[in-house]
C-alpha positions in Angstrom: 0.0 0.0 0.0 1.4 3.4 -1.0 1.2 6.4 1.3 -0.4 9.4 -0.3 1.2 12.9 0.0 -1.5 13.8 2.6 -0.7 10.8 4.7 3.0 11.5 4.7 2.3 15.1 5.6 0.1 14.0 8.4 2.7 11.6 9.7 5.4 14.3 9.6 3.0 16.6 11.5 2.4 14.0 14.2 6.1 13.4 14.6 6.7 17.1 14.9 3.9 17.3 17.5 5.4 14.4 19.5 8.9 16.0 19.4 7.4 19.3 20.5 5.7 17.7 23.5 8.8 15.6 24.3 11.0 18.7 24.4 8.5 20.4 26.7 8.3 17.4 28.9 12.1 17.4 29.2 11.9 21.1 30.2 14.0 22.1 27.2 11.5 24.5 25.8 8.8 26.6 27.4 5.1 26.9 26.9 5.5 29.8 24.5 7.5 27.7 22.1 4.9 24.9 22.4 2.1 27.3 21.4 4.2 28.8 18.6 5.0 25.3 17.4 1.4 24.3 17.4 0.6 27.4 15.4 3.4 26.6 13.0 2.0 23.1 12.5 -1.5 24.6 11.9 0.0 27.1 9.4 1.8 24.3 7.6 -1.4 22.4 7.3 -3.2 25.4 6.0 -0.5 26.2 3.5 -0.4 22.6 2.4 -4.1 22.5 1.4 -5.8 25.9 1.6 -9.1 24.7 0.3 -9.4 21.7 2.5 -7.8 23.1 5.6 -9.1 26.6 5.6 -10.2 26.1 9.2 -6.6 25.9 10.3 -5.9 29.5 9.5 -7.5 31.0 12.6 -5.8 28.6 15.1 -2.5 29.2 13.3 -2.7 33.0 13.7 -3.9 32.8 17.3 -1.3 30.3 18.4 1.6 31.9 16.6 0.7 35.3 18.1 0.2 34.0 21.6 3.3 31.8 21.4 5.5 34.6 20.1 4.2 36.9 22.8 5.0 34.4 25.6 8.4 33.8 24.2 9.1 37.5 24.2 7.9 37.8 27.8 10.0 34.9 28.9 13.1 36.3 27.2 12.5 39.7 28.9 11.8 38.0 32.3 8.3 39.3 32.5 9.0 43.0 32.3 5.9 45.1 31.6 7.3 46.3 28.3 7.6 42.7 27.2 4.0 42.0 28.1 3.0 45.1 26.1 4.9 43.5 23.2 3.2 40.2 23.8 -0.2 41.9 23.4 1.1 43.5 20.2 2.4 40.1 18.8 -1.0 38.5 19.6 -2.7 41.3 17.7 -0.3 40.8 14.8 -1.1 37.1 14.7 -4.8 38.0 14.4 -4.1 40.7 11.8 -2.2 38.0 9.8 -5.4 35.9 9.7 -7.2 38.8 8.1 -4.4 39.7 5.7 -4.3 36.1 4.5 -8.0 35.7 4.1 -10.2 38.8 4.0 -13.3 36.9 4.9 -12.2 36.9 8.5 -13.2 40.4 9.4 -13.4 39.6 13.1 -9.6 39.1 13.1 -9.2 42.7 11.8 -11.2 44.1 14.6 -9.7 42.1 17.4 -6.1 42.2 16.0 -6.3 46.0 15.4 -7.6 46.5 18.9 -4.8 44.5 20.5 -2.1 46.2 18.3 -3.5 49.6 19.3 -3.7 48.6 23.0 0.0 47.5 22.7 1.0 50.9 21.4 -1.0 52.7 24.1 0.5 50.5 26.8 4.0 51.0 25.5 3.4 54.8 25.3 2.2 54.8 28.9 5.2 52.8 30.1 7.7 54.8 28.1 6.2 58.2 27.9 8.9 60.3 29.7 11.6 58.8 27.5 9.5 59.0 24.4 8.6 62.6 25.0 12.3 63.5 25.5 13.3 61.5 22.4 10.5 63.1 20.4 11.6 66.6 21.4 15.2 65.8 20.5 14.3 64.5 17.1 11.9 67.4 16.4 14.6 69.9 17.5 17.2 68.2 15.3 14.7 68.2 12.4 13.9 71.9 12.7 17.6 72.8 13.1 18.6 70.7 10.1 15.8 72.3 8.0 16.8 75.8 8.9 20.4 75.0 8.1 19.5 73.7 4.7 17.2 76.7 4.0 19.9 79.2 5.0 22.6 77.5 3.0 20.7 77.1 -0.2 21.2 79.8 -2.9 17.9 81.3 -4.3 16.5 79.6 -7.4 17.6 81.2 -10.7 14.0 81.8 -11.9 13.2 83.7 -8.7 16.2 86.0 -9.0 15.4 86.6 -12.7 11.8 87.4 -11.8 13.0 89.9 -9.1 15.3 91.6 -11.7 12.4 91.9 -14.1 10.1 93.7 -11.5 12.6 96.5 -11.0 
């Protein structure tokens, strides 16, 4: 009996799932990588057969976004900024669902809301630094613009027009 391409893909997916859980059971990877791995498997199933596995797109986006957010939080040792980034990554995972298949309008709403919440949280956490950095960049921009305007010679057409008006 010959194995079909779908059977082989399913077996590879099951082996990857077993390896993922074995690594987690041995405490070699954390829960964030398990969720991201499950999302990657769902995404691989969706990409393998978009028509037959369309239902795998939503779990892929949700699990990849959540997993990436948890990995980020783990790497940053749970700092509030990392959790704000985790919210943003979860939102990006949902937005990825919408960008892949426009029929999932719900993902645009929730993903956009989470991405916006992440920006607001990051702004609230980093506001003093962001305000100082923004003022510094704005000041440098104004100073640079003034320097360019003062250095630039007048355009030839403008000087010829002035000469003609005298």
